[in-house]
C-alpha positions, 0 to 999 in steps of 0.5 A, spaced: 515 558 490 513 563 486 515 571 489 508 574 487 507 582 488 500 583 486 502 584 479 500 581 472 507 578 471 508 574 477 501 572 478 501 569 471 507 565 473 505 561 478 498 560 474 502 558 468 506 553 473 500 550 476 498 549 469 504 545 468 503 540 474 507 544 479 505 544 486 505 552 487 506 556 493 507 564 493 511 569 497 510 577 498 515 580 501 514 586 505 520 591 504 518 597 505 514 602 510 511 608 505 508 612 511 513 611 516 518 613 511 515 619 510 513 618 503 508 623 500 504 617 496 500 612 500 501 605 499 502 607 492 508 603 490 509 596 487 511 593 494 505 597 498 501 594 503 495 594 498 499 590 493 501 584 498 493 584 499 492 583 492 497 578 492 494 574 497 486 575 494 489 572 488 493 567 491 487 564 495 483 564 489 487 560 485 488 556 490 495 557 492 498 557 499 501 564 500 506 566 505 508 574 507 515 575 509 517 581 513 524 583 510 523 591 511 530 591 516 534 587 512 532 591 506 533 598 509 540 596 511 542 592 505 538 596 499 536 603 502 542 604 505 547 602 500 542 607 495 544 613 500 551 611 501 552 611 493 549 618 492 553 621 497 559 618 494 557 621 487 555 615 484 548 613 481 545 607 484 541 602 481 537 599 487 533 593 484 540 590 481 542 589 488 535 587 491 534 581 486 540 577 489 540 580 496 533 580 498 528 577 493 532 570 491 535 570 499 528 570 502 524 566 496 530 561 497 530 560 504 522 559 504 523 554 498 528 551 503 523 551 509 517 547 505 521 543 501 520 546 494 525 544 489 525 551 485 523 559 485 520 562 480 519 570 478 515 574 473 521 576 470 522 577 463 528 572 462 531 565 461 536 560 462 540 554 460 544 549 463 551 548 458 558 546 460 557 546 467 554 553 467 547 555 469 546 561 463 542 567 463 539 569 456 535 574 454 527 574 453 523 573 446 520 580 447 526 585 447 522 590 449 521 586 456 527 583 457 530 584 464 537 580 464 539 587 465 537 587 472 538 579 473 546 579 472 548 579 480 545 572 481 550 567 482 550 559 479 546 557 486 540 562 485 540 561 478 540 553 478 534 553 482 530 558 478 524 558 473 522 564 468 516 561 465 515 568 461 521 568 458 519 565 451 513 570 451 511 577 449 507 581 454 501 581 450 501 574 450 501 574 458 495 579 458 492 574 453 493 569 458 490 573 464 484 575 460 483 567 457 483 565 465 478 570 468 483 576 471 481 581 466 482 587 472 489 584 473 490 584 465 488 591 465 493 593 471 498 599 470 505 596 471 510 601 476 516 603 473 519 607 479 524 605 484 519 601 490 521 605 496 520 612 492 514 611 488 513 619 487 520 618 483 522 624 487 530 621 490 532 628 491 526 628 496 528 621 499 535 623 500 533 629 504 527 624 509 533 620 509 539 624 511 536 630 515 540 637 514 544 634 507 543 641 504 547 644 509 552 639 508 552 639 501 550 646 498 555 652 496 559 647 492 562 649 485 559 648 477 566 647 475 568 647 467 572 642 464 577 647 463 578 649 471 573 655 471 568 656 475 561 657 473 557 658 479 554 655 485 550 648 485 545 645 490 549 639 493 553 633 488 548 628 490 543 631 487 546 630 480 548 625 476 552 624 469 549 626 463 544 631 466 542 637 463 535 640 465 535 642 473 542 645 473 539 652 474 545 656 470 545 659 464 551 659 460 548 661 453 549 653 450 547 647 453 551 644 458 551 637 461 554 634 468 560 630 466 563 629 472 562 629 480 567 630 485 564 628 491 570 629 496 570 637 494 563 638 492 564 640 485 560 639 479 564 638 472 559 641 466 561 640 459 558 640 452 555 634 449 562 631 446 565 632 453 560 626 455 564 621 451 568 616 454 571 609 450 573 605 456 571 604 464 573 599 469 567 595 473 567 592 480 563 587 484 563 583 478 559 576 477 561 571 471 555 567 468 556 564 462 564 562 464 567 561 471 573 565 469 576 569 463 583 569 462 584 572 456 580 579 453 574 577 449 569 580 445 562 582 448 556 587 447 556 591 453 550 595 456 551 601 461 543 603 461 537 598 461 533 602 455 540 601 451 542 596 445 548 593 447 555 596 444 561 592 441 566 592 446 572 588 449 572 585 455 578 583 459 579 581 467 583 586 472 583 582 478 578 577 481 572 582 482 574 587 477 574 588 469 575 593 464 571 594 458 573 598 452 568 600 447 569 600 439 566 607 439 565 612 444 560 612 448 556 617 452 554 618 459 558 612 463 555 613 470 559 610 476 554 606 481 550 604 474 550 597 472 554 594 466 552 588 463 555 584 457 552 579 452 554 574 447 549 574 443 543 573 447 547 570 453 549 574 459 557 573 459 556 577 466 556 584 469 558 588 475 558 596 477 561 602 474 567 605 478 570 609 473 570 612 465 576 615 461 577 618 454 583 613 453 
């Protein structure tokens, strides 16, 4: 059962598995209704109605049974509501990370079990192997496309049933495969980089549509210096994120950054770039992949953003689902709500959601 979006990666995943001798079926999940949600970009997202029809047309042309599963209600409840809630707590969420286990794999495996499919597959650039009774998630060959950062929340059951056919390839090789097999338009298709339910990339507008009256609830809060001095008023804490410099609409004679957000008091703390540096953070909602447990501290390399090289750090458990990461060197803009993923070379040790950071 291949999860297919209408794009080149998932489509070539289905083709490659078919060529390897698998009996392939495809499934597209309908997660969002752009027009009813008030989005000003009609059917322009990666999971739009147009893309669903593209996936259906491709599947029929290739001879695959294609299924569409309407999961909008669950997606809204589990992913979109959590996205809004995280901003309203002063965090900065990463909805794609949570969508993978709670929506994509959940419904792909449900349909796979219904039809008697042994495996599910996606077009993610990642690899996996079985070692020491663990299914281990590993980086893709193409480091520029590696997507393990978004897959850390997959549990052992999900990984045991998942194939990643593109993990050993580069993006250019995948485009060549599409071209060689006659899918020229697909090979040239532009990729979407936005959150699927915010295709115009305007999360502030989305929060306003989702939460009418939000401006009245949160406006008029204070910008505060790291020393506690009031610097001015902001537009509402949900509209800012750690590390932000542009769009503050306040002139202080030197570059200033959002270094902390206090949702309880509606305060935004501004500081200089050096004030963004931290050496330690706590993460929650922990999911271990390479090991079933980590009784002592271990050395890892940790990413706190997708487009970032992993940084040397020390991992140690705090309790069953929390851990502390201590970096070898200070790191900027650790952001609550974002994912932290820790590696040993190419292997994903695990990941979690950043709760807080500290300088010491």
